[in-house]
Structure formats: C-alpha cells, structure tokens
Residue frames as a rotation matrix with the C-alpha (Angstrom) as fourth column:
MET 1
-0.847 0.207 -0.490 20.65
-0.281 -0.956 0.081 -80.23
-0.452 0.207 0.868 -215.34
LEU 2
-0.655 0.668 -0.354 18.17
-0.345 0.153 0.926 -82.06
0.672 0.729 0.130 -217.70
ALA 3
-0.539 0.505 -0.674 16.76
0.708 0.705 -0.037 -83.81
0.456 -0.497 -0.738 -214.73
GLY 4
-0.596 0.266 -0.758 15.96
0.504 -0.611 -0.611 -80.51
-0.625 -0.746 0.230 -213.03
LEU 5
-0.807 0.352 -0.474 14.46
-0.583 -0.604 0.544 -79.16
-0.095 0.715 0.693 -216.18
ALA 6
-0.591 0.587 -0.553 12.23
0.099 0.734 0.672 -82.33
0.800 0.343 -0.492 -216.48
GLY 7
-0.548 0.410 -0.729 11.10
0.823 0.106 -0.558 -81.77
-0.151 -0.906 -0.395 -212.87
LEU 8
-0.706 0.278 -0.651 10.02
-0.085 -0.946 -0.312 -78.24
-0.703 -0.165 0.692 -213.69
ALA 9
-0.790 0.445 -0.422 8.33
-0.462 0.020 0.887 -79.38
0.403 0.896 0.190 -216.90
GLY 10
-0.584 0.588 -0.560 6.15
0.538 0.797 0.275 -81.62
0.608 -0.141 -0.782 -214.68
CYS 11
-0.838 0.297 -0.458 4.73
0.219 -0.586 -0.780 -78.61
-0.500 -0.754 0.426 -212.75
ASP 12
-0.295 0.798 0.525 1.04
0.928 0.109 0.356 -78.26
0.227 0.593 -0.773 -213.55
ARG 13
-0.983 -0.107 0.151 0.28
0.095 -0.992 -0.087 -74.53
0.159 -0.071 0.985 -214.04
SER 14
-0.361 0.928 0.094 -3.41
-0.017 -0.108 0.994 -75.28
0.932 0.358 0.054 -214.11
ARG 15
0.157 0.309 -0.938 -3.28
0.847 0.446 0.289 -75.74
0.508 -0.840 -0.192 -210.28
VAL 16
-0.848 -0.470 -0.243 -2.14
0.529 -0.775 -0.347 -72.20
-0.026 -0.423 0.906 -209.70
ASN 17
0.122 0.937 -0.328 -5.03
0.860 -0.265 -0.436 -70.02
-0.496 -0.229 -0.838 -208.55
PRO 18
-0.180 -0.166 0.970 -5.54
0.689 -0.724 0.004 -66.90
0.702 0.669 0.245 -210.83
PRO 19
-0.963 -0.268 0.037 -5.60
0.179 -0.733 -0.657 -63.47
0.203 -0.625 0.753 -208.98
THR 20
-0.400 0.895 0.196 -9.41
-0.738 -0.442 0.511 -63.35
0.544 0.060 0.837 -209.45
GLU 21
0.667 0.588 -0.457 -9.81
-0.225 0.744 0.629 -66.67
0.710 -0.317 0.629 -207.62
PRO 22
-0.205 -0.863 0.462 -7.51
-0.836 -0.091 -0.541 -66.47
0.509 -0.497 -0.703 -204.44
ALA 23
-0.461 -0.057 -0.885 -7.03
0.208 0.963 -0.171 -69.61
0.862 -0.263 -0.433 -202.38
LYS 24
0.688 0.697 -0.203 -8.98
0.281 0.002 0.960 -70.12
0.669 -0.717 -0.195 -199.15
ALA 25
0.370 -0.499 0.784 -7.47
-0.762 -0.646 -0.051 -68.64
0.532 -0.578 -0.619 -195.99
ILE 26
-0.092 -0.443 -0.892 -5.19
0.285 0.846 -0.450 -70.72
0.954 -0.295 0.048 -193.98
THR 27
0.385 0.306 0.871 -6.11
-0.748 -0.449 0.489 -70.91
0.541 -0.839 0.056 -190.28
SER 28
-0.714 -0.690 0.116 -4.62
-0.589 0.503 -0.632 -72.77
0.378 -0.520 -0.766 -187.41
PRO 29
-0.379 0.518 -0.767 -6.21
0.299 0.853 0.428 -75.99
0.876 -0.067 -0.478 -185.79
ILE 30
-0.818 0.013 -0.575 -6.51
0.555 -0.246 -0.795 -74.08
-0.152 -0.969 0.194 -182.52
VAL 31
-0.783 0.461 -0.418 -8.63
-0.469 -0.878 -0.090 -71.39
-0.409 0.126 0.904 -184.13
ASP 32
-0.578 0.605 -0.548 -10.67
-0.507 0.260 0.822 -73.61
0.640 0.752 0.156 -186.26
ALA 33
-0.658 0.204 -0.725 -11.66
0.529 0.811 -0.252 -75.67
0.536 -0.549 -0.641 -183.17
THR 34
-0.545 0.359 -0.758 -13.14
0.726 -0.251 -0.640 -72.69
-0.420 -0.899 -0.123 -181.41
ALA 35
-0.838 0.188 -0.513 -14.24
-0.335 -0.919 0.210 -70.09
-0.432 0.348 0.832 -183.97
GLU 36
0.190 0.951 0.244 -17.77
0.056 0.238 -0.970 -69.89
-0.980 0.198 -0.008 -185.41
ALA 37
-0.391 -0.226 0.892 -17.99
0.849 0.285 0.444 -70.38
-0.354 0.932 0.080 -189.15
PRO 38
-0.725 0.085 -0.683 -18.31
-0.192 -0.978 0.082 -67.21
-0.661 0.190 0.726 -191.03
SER 39
0.456 0.883 0.108 -21.32
0.001 0.121 -0.993 -66.65
-0.890 0.453 0.054 -193.35
ASP 40
0.355 -0.225 0.908 -20.79
0.864 0.449 -0.227 -67.23
-0.356 0.865 0.353 -197.09
SER 41
0.681 -0.101 0.725 -20.42
0.447 -0.728 -0.521 -63.58
0.580 0.679 -0.451 -197.84
MET 42
0.756 -0.455 0.470 -17.98
-0.635 -0.684 0.360 -62.85
0.158 -0.571 -0.806 -195.04
ALA 43
0.699 -0.541 -0.468 -14.80
0.365 0.833 -0.417 -64.88
0.615 0.121 0.780 -195.57
PRO 44
0.733 -0.499 -0.462 -11.82
0.473 -0.113 0.874 -64.79
-0.488 -0.859 0.154 -193.21
LEU 45
0.837 -0.545 0.046 -8.96
-0.369 -0.623 -0.690 -62.57
0.405 0.560 -0.723 -193.76
MET 46
0.352 -0.813 -0.464 -5.32
0.634 0.571 -0.522 -63.71
0.689 -0.110 0.716 -193.40
PRO 47
0.676 -0.162 -0.718 -3.43
0.571 -0.501 0.651 -62.34
-0.465 -0.850 -0.246 -190.49
GLY 48
-0.459 -0.822 -0.336 -1.44
0.459 -0.543 0.703 -59.23
-0.761 0.169 0.627 -191.51
THR 49
-0.864 0.261 0.431 -4.20
0.312 -0.394 0.865 -58.18
0.396 0.881 0.259 -193.93
GLY 50
-0.165 0.933 -0.320 -7.55
0.968 0.215 0.130 -56.72
0.190 -0.288 -0.938 -193.65
PRO 51
0.672 0.496 0.550 -9.16
0.457 -0.862 0.218 -53.49
0.582 0.105 -0.806 -192.45
THR 52
-0.461 -0.886 0.050 -7.13
0.606 -0.355 -0.712 -50.63
0.649 -0.298 0.700 -191.23
SER 53
0.157 0.517 0.841 -9.78
-0.172 -0.825 0.539 -48.76
0.972 -0.230 -0.041 -189.36
PHE 54
0.967 0.243 -0.079 -8.93
0.035 0.182 0.983 -50.43
0.253 -0.953 0.168 -186.04
ILE 55
0.219 -0.972 -0.080 -5.10
0.861 0.231 -0.452 -50.19
0.458 0.031 0.888 -186.46
GLY 56
0.040 -0.410 0.911 -3.51
-0.071 -0.911 -0.407 -47.79
0.997 -0.049 -0.066 -184.02
ARG 57
-0.900 -0.218 -0.378 -3.37
0.368 0.085 -0.926 -46.78
0.234 -0.972 0.004 -180.34
TRP 58
0.056 0.971 0.232 -6.61
0.092 -0.237 0.967 -46.47
0.994 -0.033 -0.103 -178.36
SER 59
-0.836 -0.183 -0.517 -7.31
0.493 0.162 -0.855 -45.41
0.240 -0.970 -0.045 -174.76
ALA 60
0.218 0.941 -0.259 -10.31
0.906 -0.096 0.412 -44.54
0.363 -0.324 -0.874 -172.58
ASP 61
0.703 -0.126 -0.700 -8.29
0.355 -0.790 0.499 -41.71
-0.616 -0.600 -0.511 -171.22
PRO 62
0.858 -0.321 0.401 -6.64
0.307 -0.306 -0.901 -39.49
0.412 0.896 -0.164 -173.98
ALA 63
0.645 -0.693 0.322 -4.05
-0.763 -0.610 0.215 -38.27
0.047 -0.384 -0.922 -171.44
LEU 64
0.457 -0.511 0.728 -2.59
-0.185 0.746 0.639 -41.72
-0.870 -0.427 0.247 -171.36
CYS 65
0.948 -0.095 0.303 -1.86
0.318 0.234 -0.919 -41.53
0.017 0.968 0.252 -175.12
ALA 66
0.541 -0.759 0.364 1.09
-0.307 -0.580 -0.754 -39.21
0.783 0.296 -0.547 -174.55
ALA 67
-0.380 -0.683 0.623 2.07
-0.851 -0.006 -0.526 -40.56
0.363 -0.730 -0.579 -171.08
PRO 68
0.417 0.507 -0.754 1.24
-0.148 0.856 0.495 -44.21
0.897 -0.095 0.432 -170.63
GLN 69
-0.142 -0.401 0.905 1.61
-0.960 -0.167 -0.225 -45.28
0.242 -0.900 -0.361 -166.97
GLY 70
-0.685 -0.275 0.674 2.22
-0.543 0.810 -0.221 -49.03
-0.485 -0.518 -0.704 -166.34
ASN 71
-0.713 0.545 0.442 -0.80
0.624 0.780 0.045 -51.01
-0.321 0.308 -0.896 -166.84
ARG 72
0.475 0.838 -0.270 -2.72
0.443 -0.492 -0.749 -47.91
-0.760 0.236 -0.605 -167.76
ARG 73
-0.667 -0.668 -0.330 -1.31
-0.120 -0.341 0.932 -47.67
-0.736 0.661 0.147 -171.17
PRO 74
-0.040 0.660 -0.751 -3.14
-0.929 -0.301 -0.215 -47.54
-0.367 0.689 0.625 -174.58
LEU 75
0.449 0.186 0.874 -4.39
0.179 0.940 -0.292 -50.58
-0.876 0.287 0.388 -176.41
GLU 76
-0.270 -0.576 -0.771 -2.13
-0.770 -0.351 0.532 -51.01
-0.578 0.738 -0.349 -179.55
ILE 77
0.515 0.496 0.699 -3.60
0.130 0.761 -0.636 -52.90
-0.847 0.418 0.328 -182.58
THR 78
-0.450 -0.474 -0.757 -1.72
-0.764 -0.234 0.601 -53.82
-0.462 0.849 -0.257 -185.70
THR 79
0.271 0.551 -0.789 -2.76
-0.880 0.475 0.030 -56.28
0.391 0.686 0.614 -188.42
MET 80
-0.098 -0.401 -0.911 -0.75
-0.078 0.916 -0.394 -59.11
0.992 0.033 -0.121 -186.47
ARG 81
-0.727 -0.295 -0.620 -0.92
0.545 0.302 -0.782 -58.07
0.418 -0.906 -0.059 -182.81
PHE 82
0.469 0.782 0.410 -3.47
0.097 -0.507 0.857 -56.95
0.878 -0.363 -0.313 -180.17
GLU 83
-0.500 -0.757 -0.419 -1.35
0.588 0.059 -0.807 -55.42
0.636 -0.650 0.416 -177.24
GLY 84
0.510 0.691 0.511 -3.22
-0.015 -0.587 0.809 -54.30
0.860 -0.421 -0.289 -174.18
PRO 85
0.147 -0.429 0.891 -2.39
-0.868 -0.488 -0.092 -53.57
0.475 -0.760 -0.444 -170.56
GLU 86
0.656 0.235 0.717 -2.96
-0.610 0.725 0.320 -57.10
-0.444 -0.648 0.619 -169.67
GLY 87
-0.179 -0.810 0.558 -0.57
-0.012 0.569 0.822 -58.45
-0.984 0.141 -0.111 -172.22
GLY 88
-0.227 -0.002 -0.974 -0.26
-0.878 -0.432 0.206 -59.19
-0.421 0.902 0.096 -175.88
CYS 89
0.227 0.434 0.872 -1.86
0.109 0.878 -0.466 -61.66
-0.968 0.201 0.152 -178.33
ASP 90
-0.944 -0.331 -0.006 -1.28
-0.011 0.011 1.000 -62.63
-0.331 0.944 -0.014 -181.97
ILE 91
0.055 0.944 -0.326 -4.31
-0.765 -0.170 -0.622 -62.09
-0.642 0.283 0.712 -184.25
ALA 92
-0.664 -0.349 0.662 -4.76
0.034 0.870 0.492 -65.54
-0.747 0.349 -0.566 -185.62
ARG 93
-0.546 0.570 0.614 -7.89
0.829 0.259 0.496 -64.80
0.123 0.780 -0.614 -187.75
ILE 94
-0.779 0.360 -0.513 -10.19
-0.128 -0.893 -0.431 -61.91
-0.613 -0.270 0.742 -188.74
ASP 95
-0.601 0.669 0.438 -13.71
0.797 0.460 0.391 -62.23
0.060 0.584 -0.809 -189.89
GLN 96
-0.886 0.383 0.261 -15.98
-0.301 -0.904 0.304 -59.52
0.352 0.191 0.916 -191.10
VAL 97
-0.597 0.730 -0.332 -19.16
0.794 0.481 -0.371 -59.58
-0.111 -0.485 -0.867 -189.11
THR 98
0.370 0.768 0.524 -22.36
0.681 -0.607 0.410 -57.35
0.633 0.205 -0.747 -189.09
GLY 99
0.963 0.175 0.206 -21.23
0.034 -0.832 0.553 -53.91
0.268 -0.526 -0.807 -187.89
GLY 100
0.575 -0.805 0.146 -17.45
-0.804 -0.523 0.283 -54.61
-0.151 -0.280 -0.948 -187.84
TYR 101
0.149 -0.601 -0.785 -14.85
-0.518 0.629 -0.580 -57.28
0.842 0.493 -0.218 -187.50
GLN 102
0.934 0.124 0.334 -14.26
-0.350 0.503 0.790 -60.21
-0.070 -0.855 0.514 -185.12
ALA 103
0.111 -0.951 -0.288 -10.64
-0.727 0.120 -0.676 -61.08
0.677 0.284 -0.679 -184.44
THR 104
0.962 0.064 -0.266 -9.65
0.097 0.830 0.550 -64.45
0.255 -0.555 0.792 -182.97
LEU 105
0.307 -0.867 0.392 -6.56
-0.870 -0.423 -0.254 -63.82
0.387 -0.263 -0.884 -180.69
SER 106
0.634 -0.267 -0.725 -4.03
0.358 0.933 -0.031 -66.38
0.685 -0.240 0.688 -179.71
CYS 107
0.491 -0.400 0.774 -2.53
-0.682 -0.729 0.056 -65.35
0.542 -0.556 -0.630 -176.36
PRO 108
-0.349 -0.792 -0.501 0.26
-0.175 0.581 -0.795 -66.91
0.921 -0.190 -0.341 -174.35
ALA 109
0.562 0.559 0.609 -0.70
-0.745 0.022 0.667 -68.77
0.360 -0.829 0.429 -171.23
PRO 110
-0.063 -0.699 0.713 1.11
-0.913 0.328 0.241 -70.94
-0.402 -0.636 -0.659 -168.74
ASN 111
-0.086 0.200 0.976 -0.49
0.012 0.980 -0.200 -74.23
-0.996 -0.005 -0.087 -170.12
GLY 112
-0.522 -0.093 0.848 -0.22
0.793 0.314 0.522 -73.24
-0.315 0.945 -0.090 -173.84
ALA 113
-0.948 0.196 0.253 -2.04
-0.045 -0.865 0.501 -70.67
0.317 0.463 0.828 -176.10
HIS 114
-0.429 0.854 -0.293 -5.32
0.477 -0.061 -0.877 -69.25
-0.767 -0.516 -0.382 -174.87
VAL 115
-0.738 0.235 0.632 -7.81
0.576 -0.269 0.772 -68.43
0.351 0.934 0.064 -177.61
GLU 116
-0.272 0.657 -0.703 -10.08
0.450 -0.559 -0.697 -65.33
-0.850 -0.506 -0.144 -177.11
ARG 117
-0.281 0.242 0.929 -12.39
0.908 -0.245 0.339 -63.40
0.310 0.939 -0.151 -179.55
VAL 118
-0.414 0.267 -0.870 -12.97
0.296 -0.864 -0.406 -59.64
-0.861 -0.426 0.278 -179.68
GLN 119
0.152 0.513 0.845 -15.35
0.988 -0.102 -0.116 -57.84
0.027 0.852 -0.522 -181.87
MET 120
-0.537 -0.486 -0.689 -14.35
0.452 -0.856 0.252 -54.33
-0.712 -0.176 0.679 -183.05
SER 121
0.318 0.558 0.766 -16.18
0.935 -0.318 -0.156 -51.58
0.157 0.766 -0.623 -184.71
VAL 122
-0.737 -0.530 -0.420 -14.98
0.559 -0.827 0.063 -48.01
-0.380 -0.188 0.905 -185.39
VAL 123
0.551 0.705 0.447 -17.16
0.819 -0.560 -0.126 -44.95
0.162 0.435 -0.886 -185.76
GLY 124
0.863 -0.273 0.425 -15.13
-0.226 -0.961 -0.158 -41.79
0.452 0.040 -0.891 -186.37
GLN 125
-0.258 -0.935 0.244 -12.36
-0.592 -0.046 -0.805 -41.76
0.763 -0.352 -0.542 -183.69
THR 126
-0.043 0.130 0.991 -14.05
-0.964 0.256 -0.075 -44.24
-0.263 -0.958 0.114 -181.35
LEU 127
-0.557 -0.207 -0.804 -13.36
-0.397 0.917 0.039 -47.95
0.730 0.341 -0.593 -181.18
ASP 128
0.401 0.663 0.633 -15.92
-0.915 0.322 0.242 -50.32
-0.043 -0.676 0.736 -179.55
VAL 129
-0.592 -0.614 -0.522 -14.20
-0.538 0.783 -0.311 -53.49
0.600 0.097 -0.794 -178.37
ALA 130
0.544 0.710 0.447 -16.51
-0.832 0.387 0.398 -56.30
0.109 -0.589 0.801 -177.18
TYR 131
-0.680 -0.712 0.173 -14.77
-0.733 0.665 -0.144 -59.30
-0.013 -0.225 -0.974 -175.52
VAL 132
0.060 0.818 -0.572 -17.02
-0.742 0.420 0.522 -62.07
0.667 0.393 0.633 -176.91
ASP 133
0.053 0.019 -0.998 -15.77
0.322 0.946 0.035 -64.78
0.945 -0.323 0.044 -174.52
ARG 134
-0.890 -0.293 -0.350 -16.00
0.417 -0.211 -0.884 -62.49
0.185 -0.933 0.310 -171.44
ARG 135
-0.082 0.987 0.141 -19.48
0.537 -0.075 0.840 -62.14
0.839 0.145 -0.524 -170.12
GLY 136
-0.718 -0.064 0.693 -20.77
-0.422 -0.751 -0.508 -59.51
0.553 -0.657 0.512 -167.72
PRO 137
-0.883 0.401 0.243 -23.40
-0.074 0.393 -0.917 -60.12
-0.463 -0.827 -0.317 -165.02
ASP 138
0.030 0.967 -0.253 -26.18
-0.636 -0.176 -0.752 -59.52
-0.771 0.183 0.609 -167.46
GLY 139
0.293 0.056 0.955 -24.74
0.291 0.946 -0.145 -62.11
-0.911 0.320 0.260 -169.83
THR 140
0.994 -0.030 0.104 -23.71
0.089 -0.324 -0.942 -59.85
0.062 0.946 -0.319 -172.65
PRO 141
0.323 -0.946 0.042 -20.04
0.857 0.273 -0.437 -59.52
0.401 0.177 0.899 -173.70
ARG 142
0.322 -0.274 -0.906 -17.85
0.529 -0.742 0.412 -57.08
-0.785 -0.612 -0.094 -171.77
SER 143
0.370 -0.143 0.918 -17.17
0.870 -0.293 -0.396 -54.09
0.325 0.945 0.016 -173.88
VAL 144
0.059 -0.409 -0.911 -15.29
0.562 -0.741 0.369 -50.80
-0.825 -0.533 0.186 -173.79
LYS 145
0.860 0.188 0.474 -15.19
0.491 -0.553 -0.673 -47.71
0.136 0.812 -0.568 -175.86
LEU 146
0.142 -0.924 -0.356 -11.86
0.709 -0.156 0.688 -46.23
-0.691 -0.350 0.633 -176.63
LEU 147
0.886 0.080 -0.457 -10.71
-0.183 -0.845 -0.502 -42.89
-0.426 0.528 -0.735 -178.28
LYS 148
0.745 -0.600 0.291 -8.03
0.612 0.440 -0.657 -43.07
0.266 0.668 0.695 -181.05
CYS 149
0.457 -0.686 -0.566 -4.60
0.317 -0.468 0.825 -41.78
-0.831 -0.557 0.003 -179.96
THR 150
0.074 -0.493 -0.867 -2.76
-0.894 -0.417 0.161 -41.91
-0.441 0.763 -0.472 -183.23
THR 151
0.936 0.137 -0.323 -1.91
-0.273 0.862 -0.426 -44.61
0.220 0.487 0.845 -185.85
LEU 152
0.729 -0.671 0.135 1.03
0.384 0.564 0.732 -46.77
-0.567 -0.482 0.668 -185.36
THR 153
0.308 -0.499 0.810 2.53
0.916 -0.074 -0.393 -45.29
0.256 0.864 0.434 -188.50
ASP 154
0.605 -0.019 0.796 2.35
-0.119 -0.991 0.067 -41.70
0.787 -0.136 -0.601 -187.04
THR 155
0.947 -0.281 0.156 3.86
-0.108 0.179 0.978 -43.14
-0.303 -0.943 0.139 -183.79
ALA 156
0.511 -0.779 0.363 6.86
0.733 0.615 0.291 -44.58
-0.450 0.117 0.885 -185.67
SER 157
0.273 -0.332 0.903 7.45
0.806 -0.434 -0.403 -41.51
0.525 0.838 0.149 -187.74
LYS 158
0.834 0.149 0.531 7.60
-0.097 -0.908 0.407 -39.10
0.543 -0.391 -0.743 -184.83
ALA 159
-0.270 -0.953 -0.138 11.00
0.159 0.097 -0.982 -38.46
0.950 -0.287 0.126 -183.13
PRO 160
0.383 0.418 -0.824 10.86
0.874 0.125 0.469 -38.72
0.299 -0.900 -0.318 -179.38
SER 161
0.544 -0.076 0.835 11.06
-0.172 -0.985 0.022 -35.56
0.821 -0.155 -0.549 -177.43
LEU 162
0.050 -0.638 -0.768 14.04
0.830 0.454 -0.323 -35.63
0.555 -0.621 0.553 -175.08
PRO 163
0.854 0.216 -0.474 14.42
0.495 -0.621 0.608 -33.38
-0.163 -0.753 -0.637 -172.09
VAL 164
0.410 -0.781 0.471 17.04
0.129 -0.462 -0.878 -30.57
0.903 0.420 -0.088 -172.63
PRO 165
0.145 -0.380 -0.914 19.54
0.962 0.268 0.042 -30.53
0.229 -0.885 0.405 -169.75
C-alpha cells in the first residue's frame, strides 16, 4: 500500500496541461506523411470533434433523402465517418482552411488504408465537397454541391414508418 502511495507521490502535476493550454492534436503516421501542414492560426482538430455544419445527410437529389436507392444514396457525414455511395472512410484529421474545412480520410483498400482529402464548406443548406486528390480534366479538384437532407440526430430520433397491412 505504501509503495503504491509512494508511486503516486512521484507523479509530476506540473506536466499536466491546464484547460487553457490543451495538448497538441494526435495524428497518425499515415496522415502526417501525406497531409499539408496547417497554418499557425488553423490547428488540426481531433477526430470526433470540430465543426457541426457539415454533419448530416446530403444529396444532389433531395428525393433520394427519403428513398435511397443502392449506390444512389445520400452522403452521410459524422464527426468520425464519411460514408458515401462508393464506401465509407474514417475521418483521421480535420483542418480549418480558408472558406471551410479539409478532412483527411482513411479509407479501406485491398492493399491497406488509402488516404484521401476532401475540402468542405457549407452555405445555408448547401454543402460543397471538393475531392482535393481527384483532379478533373482542367486540373482543378473534382467537386460536387449537395443539399442537406437532415441531421443524423434527426434521423436517429425519427421512428421508421412501416406499411400498414
């Protein structure tokens, strides 16, 4: 018992960051190897935290919000996941950039995780997603504008409507 107390007494409380000085974000080696460094005023956010403006279900066709059809289903974004018609990815890092946020995604692939970056900005009920690592014929990132279906919280709180026999 005394040995345990002696061990606790050796803890250095001065090494604990106060709430006003949080520790630097933890990122994975995969993400660090491919992501651009953020500017001093725009620090990375931890996965599971950050802006809520892009969280929800988004679709180019609002009719698909209520009746998703196979690969024609809405994009669903949480603070941890980016789920689209082509598959889902973990959000490994979120950086605030001019005009919005850039998320670094870690996506499953046959030969290991594939890293991809998307830049997102929301104006009203419209989400603009630019796939930073996918270039169009003109050399600019492929992008898409989507309309908000609902928030994921609203989706979870609604009871499914079942057909009456």
